[in-house]
C-alpha positions in Angstrom: -9.3 -6.2 -13.2 -7.9 -4.8 -9.9 -6.7 -8.2 -8.8 -5.0 -8.7 -12.1 -3.1 -5.4 -11.7 -2.0 -6.5 -8.2 -0.9 -9.9 -9.4 1.2 -8.4 -12.2 2.7 -5.8 -9.9 3.4 -8.2 -7.0 4.0 -11.6 -8.6 2.4 -14.3 -6.5 -0.6 -12.6 -5.0 -1.2 -15.0 -2.1 2.4 -14.9 -0.9 2.9 -11.2 -1.2 -0.5 -9.7 -0.5 0.8 -7.8 2.6 3.7 -6.4 0.7 1.3 -5.3 -2.1 -1.0 -3.6 0.4 1.9 -1.9 2.1 3.1 -0.7 -1.3 -0.4 0.6 -2.2 -0.7 2.5 1.1 2.7 4.1 0.5 1.7 5.2 -3.0 -1.5 6.7 -1.6 0.4 8.5 1.2 2.9 9.9 -1.3 0.1 11.1 -3.6 -1.6 12.9 -0.6 1.7 14.6 0.3 2.2 15.7 -3.3 -1.3 17.1 -3.5 -1.1 19.0 -0.3 
């Protein structure tokens, strides 16, 4: 399930995994900033 979401968000999972992880980290950081 989680891999499918990543694949649909990022296109080719194996080529863009680093971009996807960076994107996820940024979303988490923004969420933390909004919460605090």
